[in-house]
One Martini backbone bead per residue (centre of mass of N, CA, C, O) as a GRO file, in nm:
protein
  312
    1UNK     BB    1  -6.256  -1.302  -6.404
    2UNK     BB    2  -6.163  -1.010  -6.554
    3UNK     BB    3  -5.942  -0.794  -6.624
    4UNK     BB    4  -5.895  -0.459  -6.606
    5UNK     BB    5  -5.747  -0.182  -6.727
    6UNK     BB    6  -5.663  -0.047  -6.455
    7UNK     BB    7  -5.501  -0.291  -6.356
    8UNK     BB    8  -5.302  -0.299  -6.593
    9UNK     BB    9  -5.190  -0.013  -6.566
   10UNK     BB   10  -5.082  -0.050  -6.278
   11UNK     BB   11  -4.884  -0.269  -6.357
   12UNK     BB   12  -4.716  -0.109  -6.558
   13UNK     BB   13  -4.627   0.127  -6.373
   14UNK     BB   14  -4.487  -0.039  -6.164
   15UNK     BB   15  -4.288  -0.197  -6.351
   16UNK     BB   16  -4.150   0.080  -6.452
   17UNK     BB   17  -4.092   0.214  -6.159
   18UNK     BB   18  -4.062   0.034  -5.896
   19UNK     BB   19  -4.298   0.211  -5.763
   20UNK     BB   20  -4.590   0.303  -5.611
   21UNK     BB   21  -4.575   0.609  -5.582
   22UNK     BB   22  -4.495   0.677  -5.871
   23UNK     BB   23  -4.733   0.540  -6.006
   24UNK     BB   24  -4.947   0.719  -5.872
   25UNK     BB   25  -4.849   0.984  -6.001
   26UNK     BB   26  -4.875   0.898  -6.297
   27UNK     BB   27  -5.201   0.819  -6.260
   28UNK     BB   28  -5.348   1.013  -6.051
   29UNK     BB   29  -5.342   0.847  -5.780
   30UNK     BB   30  -5.334   0.653  -5.516
   31UNK     BB   31  -5.151   0.424  -5.368
   32UNK     BB   32  -5.376   0.235  -5.264
   33UNK     BB   33  -5.509   0.195  -5.541
   34UNK     BB   34  -5.279   0.057  -5.671
   35UNK     BB   35  -5.253  -0.183  -5.475
   36UNK     BB   36  -5.542  -0.289  -5.527
   37UNK     BB   37  -5.514  -0.341  -5.839
   38UNK     BB   38  -5.279  -0.541  -5.825
   39UNK     BB   39  -5.404  -0.739  -5.629
   40UNK     BB   40  -5.650  -0.808  -5.812
   41UNK     BB   41  -5.484  -0.909  -6.050
   42UNK     BB   42  -5.351  -1.141  -5.888
   43UNK     BB   43  -5.618  -1.291  -5.820
   44UNK     BB   44  -5.719  -1.333  -6.105
   45UNK     BB   45  -5.449  -1.484  -6.217
   46UNK     BB   46  -5.284  -1.644  -5.976
   47UNK     BB   47  -5.031  -1.437  -5.954
   48UNK     BB   48  -4.731  -1.309  -5.871
   49UNK     BB   49  -4.579  -0.993  -5.971
   50UNK     BB   50  -4.441  -0.904  -5.688
   51UNK     BB   51  -4.166  -0.803  -5.496
   52UNK     BB   52  -4.204  -0.701  -5.157
   53UNK     BB   53  -4.024  -0.455  -4.982
   54UNK     BB   54  -3.897  -0.205  -4.797
   55UNK     BB   55  -3.680  -0.121  -5.030
   56UNK     BB   56  -3.831  -0.287  -5.272
   57UNK     BB   57  -3.945  -0.341  -5.616
   58UNK     BB   58  -4.014  -0.647  -5.803
   59UNK     BB   59  -4.023  -0.872  -6.044
   60UNK     BB   60  -4.141  -1.152  -6.132
   61UNK     BB   61  -4.141  -1.389  -6.358
   62UNK     BB   62  -4.439  -1.354  -6.423
   63UNK     BB   63  -4.430  -1.046  -6.464
   64UNK     BB   64  -4.229  -1.046  -6.694
   65UNK     BB   65  -4.406  -1.226  -6.890
   66UNK     BB   66  -4.672  -1.039  -6.878
   67UNK     BB   67  -4.592  -0.751  -6.972
   68UNK     BB   68  -4.603  -0.774  -7.272
   69UNK     BB   69  -4.897  -0.867  -7.300
   70UNK     BB   70  -5.022  -0.619  -7.162
   71UNK     BB   71  -4.922  -0.406  -7.343
   72UNK     BB   72  -5.065  -0.519  -7.600
   73UNK     BB   73  -5.347  -0.498  -7.487
   74UNK     BB   74  -5.352  -0.189  -7.441
   75UNK     BB   75  -5.287  -0.108  -7.728
   76UNK     BB   76  -5.542  -0.238  -7.845
   77UNK     BB   77  -5.743  -0.075  -7.674
   78UNK     BB   78  -5.657   0.213  -7.761
   79UNK     BB   79  -5.721   0.181  -8.061
   80UNK     BB   80  -6.026   0.132  -8.021
   81UNK     BB   81  -6.081   0.401  -7.868
   82UNK     BB   82  -5.965   0.602  -8.064
   83UNK     BB   83  -6.154   0.525  -8.302
   84UNK     BB   84  -6.415   0.595  -8.150
   85UNK     BB   85  -6.349   0.893  -8.099
   86UNK     BB   86  -6.326   0.981  -8.385
   87UNK     BB   87  -6.623   0.904  -8.456
   88UNK     BB   88  -6.721   1.118  -8.222
   89UNK     BB   89  -6.535   1.388  -8.244
   90UNK     BB   90  -6.325   1.354  -8.002
   91UNK     BB   91  -6.092   1.426  -7.783
   92UNK     BB   92  -5.813   1.189  -7.763
   93UNK     BB   93  -5.595   1.031  -7.519
   94UNK     BB   94  -5.259   1.075  -7.429
   95UNK     BB   95  -5.129   1.278  -7.159
   96UNK     BB   96  -4.814   1.424  -7.068
   97UNK     BB   97  -4.752   1.552  -6.739
   98UNK     BB   98  -4.552   1.801  -6.592
   99UNK     BB   99  -4.407   1.859  -6.266
  100UNK     BB  100  -4.319   2.052  -6.023
  101UNK     BB  101  -4.299   2.061  -5.696
  102UNK     BB  102  -4.427   2.372  -5.688
  103UNK     BB  103  -4.695   2.250  -5.867
  104UNK     BB  104  -4.825   1.994  -5.761
  105UNK     BB  105  -5.001   2.061  -5.511
  106UNK     BB  106  -5.180   2.311  -5.657
  107UNK     BB  107  -5.234   2.166  -5.980
  108UNK     BB  108  -5.310   1.866  -6.010
  109UNK     BB  109  -5.593   1.812  -5.896
  110UNK     BB  110  -5.752   2.015  -6.081
  111UNK     BB  111  -5.668   1.881  -6.352
  112UNK     BB  112  -5.779   1.592  -6.293
  113UNK     BB  113  -6.072   1.668  -6.238
  114UNK     BB  114  -6.135   1.833  -6.506
  115UNK     BB  115  -6.073   1.607  -6.695
  116UNK     BB  116  -6.302   1.413  -6.583
  117UNK     BB  117  -6.536   1.611  -6.660
  118UNK     BB  118  -6.455   1.715  -6.977
  119UNK     BB  119  -6.225   1.453  -7.049
  120UNK     BB  120  -6.277   1.117  -7.035
  121UNK     BB  121  -6.090   1.039  -7.303
  122UNK     BB  122  -5.853   1.145  -7.124
  123UNK     BB  123  -5.529   1.047  -7.043
  124UNK     BB  124  -5.327   1.096  -6.756
  125UNK     BB  125  -4.966   1.142  -6.731
  126UNK     BB  126  -4.768   1.176  -6.437
  127UNK     BB  127  -4.484   1.393  -6.364
  128UNK     BB  128  -4.205   1.453  -6.160
  129UNK     BB  129  -3.988   1.734  -6.193
  130UNK     BB  130  -3.698   1.888  -6.258
  131UNK     BB  131  -3.529   2.134  -6.396
  132UNK     BB  132  -3.333   1.931  -6.546
  133UNK     BB  133  -3.573   1.754  -6.678
  134UNK     BB  134  -3.775   1.925  -6.848
  135UNK     BB  135  -3.643   1.951  -7.127
  136UNK     BB  136  -3.570   1.668  -7.201
  137UNK     BB  137  -3.863   1.558  -7.178
  138UNK     BB  138  -3.980   1.732  -7.401
  139UNK     BB  139  -3.779   1.657  -7.636
  140UNK     BB  140  -3.836   1.338  -7.616
  141UNK     BB  141  -4.153   1.303  -7.533
  142UNK     BB  142  -4.229   1.226  -7.232
  143UNK     BB  143  -4.365   1.500  -7.251
  144UNK     BB  144  -4.604   1.748  -7.352
  145UNK     BB  145  -4.630   1.904  -7.069
  146UNK     BB  146  -4.549   2.187  -6.838
  147UNK     BB  147  -4.595   2.274  -6.503
  148UNK     BB  148  -4.413   2.574  -6.424
  149UNK     BB  149  -4.121   2.760  -6.454
  150UNK     BB  150  -3.931   2.985  -6.570
  151UNK     BB  151  -3.653   2.987  -6.827
  152UNK     BB  152  -3.593   3.243  -7.041
  153UNK     BB  153  -3.408   3.068  -7.298
  154UNK     BB  154  -3.591   2.875  -7.491
  155UNK     BB  155  -3.653   2.865  -7.835
  156UNK     BB  156  -3.774   2.548  -7.856
  157UNK     BB  157  -3.978   2.656  -7.624
  158UNK     BB  158  -4.297   2.701  -7.524
  159UNK     BB  159  -4.396   2.993  -7.331
  160UNK     BB  160  -4.665   3.042  -7.100
  161UNK     BB  161  -4.851   3.246  -6.912
  162UNK     BB  162  -5.094   3.176  -6.654
  163UNK     BB  163  -4.968   3.308  -6.373
  164UNK     BB  164  -4.971   3.505  -6.090
  165UNK     BB  165  -4.809   3.466  -5.764
  166UNK     BB  166  -4.739   3.450  -5.460
  167UNK     BB  167  -4.501   3.485  -5.221
  168UNK     BB  168  -4.278   3.322  -4.992
  169UNK     BB  169  -4.107   3.292  -4.673
  170UNK     BB  170  -3.896   3.073  -4.541
  171UNK     BB  171  -3.877   3.017  -4.176
  172UNK     BB  172  -3.767   2.983  -3.890
  173UNK     BB  173  -3.865   2.912  -3.601
  174UNK     BB  174  -3.821   3.227  -3.425
  175UNK     BB  175  -3.797   3.429  -3.617
  176UNK     BB  176  -3.833   3.770  -3.652
  177UNK     BB  177  -4.059   3.740  -3.890
  178UNK     BB  178  -4.285   3.596  -3.714
  179UNK     BB  179  -4.410   3.885  -3.609
  180UNK     BB  180  -4.511   3.907  -3.890
  181UNK     BB  181  -4.728   3.910  -4.175
  182UNK     BB  182  -4.499   4.042  -4.347
  183UNK     BB  183  -4.243   4.078  -4.609
  184UNK     BB  184  -4.003   4.274  -4.723
  185UNK     BB  185  -3.763   4.264  -4.950
  186UNK     BB  186  -3.550   4.455  -4.797
  187UNK     BB  187  -3.527   4.252  -4.540
  188UNK     BB  188  -3.325   4.044  -4.702
  189UNK     BB  189  -3.102   4.211  -4.649
  190UNK     BB  190  -2.842   4.006  -4.517
  191UNK     BB  191  -2.971   3.744  -4.542
  192UNK     BB  192  -2.966   3.408  -4.535
  193UNK     BB  193  -2.968   3.235  -4.839
  194UNK     BB  194  -3.160   3.007  -5.031
  195UNK     BB  195  -3.059   2.830  -5.336
  196UNK     BB  196  -3.024   2.742  -5.638
  197UNK     BB  197  -2.827   2.621  -5.860
  198UNK     BB  198  -2.703   2.762  -6.130
  199UNK     BB  199  -2.694   2.504  -6.322
  200UNK     BB  200  -2.997   2.466  -6.370
  201UNK     BB  201  -3.047   2.808  -6.439
  202UNK     BB  202  -2.843   3.038  -6.535
  203UNK     BB  203  -3.016   3.279  -6.644
  204UNK     BB  204  -3.215   3.305  -6.407
  205UNK     BB  205  -3.004   3.348  -6.191
  206UNK     BB  206  -2.864   3.604  -6.311
  207UNK     BB  207  -3.120   3.778  -6.339
  208UNK     BB  208  -3.192   3.781  -6.034
  209UNK     BB  209  -2.938   3.903  -5.923
  210UNK     BB  210  -2.938   4.159  -6.099
  211UNK     BB  211  -3.215   4.267  -6.000
  212UNK     BB  212  -3.149   4.287  -5.706
  213UNK     BB  213  -2.912   4.500  -5.747
  214UNK     BB  214  -3.105   4.719  -5.884
  215UNK     BB  215  -3.266   4.725  -5.587
  216UNK     BB  216  -3.026   4.737  -5.368
  217UNK     BB  217  -2.924   4.445  -5.335
  218UNK     BB  218  -2.727   4.186  -5.142
  219UNK     BB  219  -2.707   3.877  -5.195
  220UNK     BB  220  -2.678   3.607  -4.931
  221UNK     BB  221  -2.558   3.310  -5.030
  222UNK     BB  222  -2.514   3.012  -4.833
  223UNK     BB  223  -2.703   2.806  -5.002
  224UNK     BB  224  -2.716   2.517  -5.224
  225UNK     BB  225  -2.967   2.359  -5.416
  226UNK     BB  226  -3.193   2.087  -5.579
  227UNK     BB  227  -3.429   2.123  -5.369
  228UNK     BB  228  -3.696   2.213  -5.175
  229UNK     BB  229  -3.665   2.001  -4.947
  230UNK     BB  230  -3.377   2.084  -4.887
  231UNK     BB  231  -3.432   2.374  -4.814
  232UNK     BB  232  -3.635   2.317  -4.574
  233UNK     BB  233  -3.423   2.174  -4.402
  234UNK     BB  234  -3.233   2.419  -4.371
  235UNK     BB  235  -3.442   2.610  -4.244
  236UNK     BB  236  -3.504   2.428  -3.991
  237UNK     BB  237  -3.183   2.445  -3.907
  238UNK     BB  238  -3.113   2.773  -3.942
  239UNK     BB  239  -2.945   2.851  -4.239
  240UNK     BB  240  -3.209   2.999  -4.360
  241UNK     BB  241  -3.383   3.145  -4.633
  242UNK     BB  242  -3.686   3.092  -4.846
  243UNK     BB  243  -3.815   3.126  -5.165
  244UNK     BB  244  -4.163   3.082  -5.262
  245UNK     BB  245  -4.450   2.962  -5.367
  246UNK     BB  246  -4.751   2.974  -5.217
  247UNK     BB  247  -4.859   2.686  -5.339
  248UNK     BB  248  -4.599   2.526  -5.196
  249UNK     BB  249  -4.687   2.573  -4.903
  250UNK     BB  250  -4.609   2.345  -4.652
  251UNK     BB  251  -4.589   2.168  -4.399
  252UNK     BB  252  -4.294   2.204  -4.179
  253UNK     BB  253  -4.071   2.126  -3.964
  254UNK     BB  254  -3.960   2.437  -3.832
  255UNK     BB  255  -4.162   2.601  -4.037
  256UNK     BB  256  -4.232   2.925  -4.164
  257UNK     BB  257  -4.465   3.158  -4.314
  258UNK     BB  258  -4.435   3.460  -4.527
  259UNK     BB  259  -4.525   3.705  -4.691
  260UNK     BB  260  -4.392   3.842  -5.000
  261UNK     BB  261  -4.379   4.142  -5.104
  262UNK     BB  262  -4.374   4.230  -5.436
  263UNK     BB  263  -4.313   3.897  -5.538
  264UNK     BB  264  -4.401   3.743  -5.790
  265UNK     BB  265  -4.485   3.455  -5.953
  266UNK     BB  266  -4.447   3.222  -6.236
  267UNK     BB  267  -4.686   3.041  -6.416
  268UNK     BB  268  -4.614   2.787  -6.655
  269UNK     BB  269  -4.637   2.669  -6.995
  270UNK     BB  270  -4.482   2.386  -7.150
  271UNK     BB  271  -4.385   2.334  -7.505
  272UNK     BB  272  -4.383   2.223  -7.802
  273UNK     BB  273  -4.406   2.367  -8.133
  274UNK     BB  274  -4.543   2.146  -8.235
  275UNK     BB  275  -4.813   2.002  -8.323
  276UNK     BB  276  -5.077   1.902  -8.164
  277UNK     BB  277  -5.290   1.717  -8.030
  278UNK     BB  278  -5.603   1.727  -7.944
  279UNK     BB  279  -5.556   1.648  -7.652
  280UNK     BB  280  -5.331   1.850  -7.584
  281UNK     BB  281  -5.505   2.096  -7.657
  282UNK     BB  282  -5.713   2.048  -7.436
  283UNK     BB  283  -5.525   2.070  -7.193
  284UNK     BB  284  -5.419   2.350  -7.247
  285UNK     BB  285  -5.694   2.489  -7.230
  286UNK     BB  286  -5.763   2.395  -6.950
  287UNK     BB  287  -5.525   2.529  -6.800
  288UNK     BB  288  -5.606   2.815  -6.870
  289UNK     BB  289  -5.892   2.805  -6.738
  290UNK     BB  290  -5.785   2.739  -6.447
  291UNK     BB  291  -5.500   2.942  -6.411
  292UNK     BB  292  -5.598   3.224  -6.562
  293UNK     BB  293  -5.681   3.396  -6.257
  294UNK     BB  294  -5.535   3.628  -6.162
  295UNK     BB  295  -5.508   3.908  -6.021
  296UNK     BB  296  -5.462   4.225  -6.127
  297UNK     BB  297  -5.279   4.322  -5.894
  298UNK     BB  298  -5.062   4.093  -5.951
  299UNK     BB  299  -4.990   4.166  -6.236
  300UNK     BB  300  -4.910   4.465  -6.178
  301UNK     BB  301  -4.679   4.391  -5.982
  302UNK     BB  302  -4.489   4.242  -6.190
  303UNK     BB  303  -4.402   4.412  -6.440
  304UNK     BB  304  -4.275   4.202  -6.642
  305UNK     BB  305  -4.117   4.052  -6.396
  306UNK     BB  306  -3.906   3.904  -6.215
  307UNK     BB  307  -3.820   3.810  -5.934
  308UNK     BB  308  -3.497   3.836  -5.753
  309UNK     BB  309  -3.532   3.533  -5.647
  310UNK     BB  310  -3.452   3.223  -5.650
  311UNK     BB  311  -3.665   2.956  -5.760
  312UNK     BB  312  -3.878   2.682  -5.832
   0.00000   0.00000   0.00000
């Protein structure tokens, strides 16, 4: 039995990430699927490709030796497929899409599913990025597009709004806000707030603070973080409250969520201004079709401005 392309791609993804979870995220499939494909390839080839321990994953000598050949084989297969797609006149190729943590849970699955339905000839390579990683990844060409949040400041990156969505405030269980169905922005005045470090996106941070003060608020930021998971851990510990997009609100021990009224947040698509390949163009169009459907009332509430508290 010959190895199939999916098994080979799973092998390369794990070899480059040295982590089955990150490889699964990159391929847009589950971690058990990656493990099954790698194990099937090992059984077909009759060699062990990885040394797996509880702490790390490393290539065996056989894995190191075969990696170059597998990459060459996949490149040749990609050339054949790309040529056939051109002859069929259909957009095809590989599109690398980056997601922030706050966009991954709500928007990855719909994009992967719709790509499989509408563009079976396009392969998605998915990466989770932080705010600090978004721009370098785009500029280096590591990713073709990012489904993220507004940067507000980068003239060399094309940013288009996909939709406005509601915000929520993450609060410790037992907080006084837990008795309410929703929280008004003014109620956050004087609350201990958790926010991202200013160094991550200085202009967005400064603009958010300035806008909050224009609305008569005096933000009391008591903790600065570098990730949303860090922020939720601090909320759970009772150290403050944290604003985030509603689509990113997932169950977390010790944390409750309440809708934050009149503070929509913006989902954006980021890409380089250079002409895109047909495959990239197809994915950009698909993202617009899928995600540009925010209710008119939410768009009206946005009033063409960012909400005043810094979020992911």
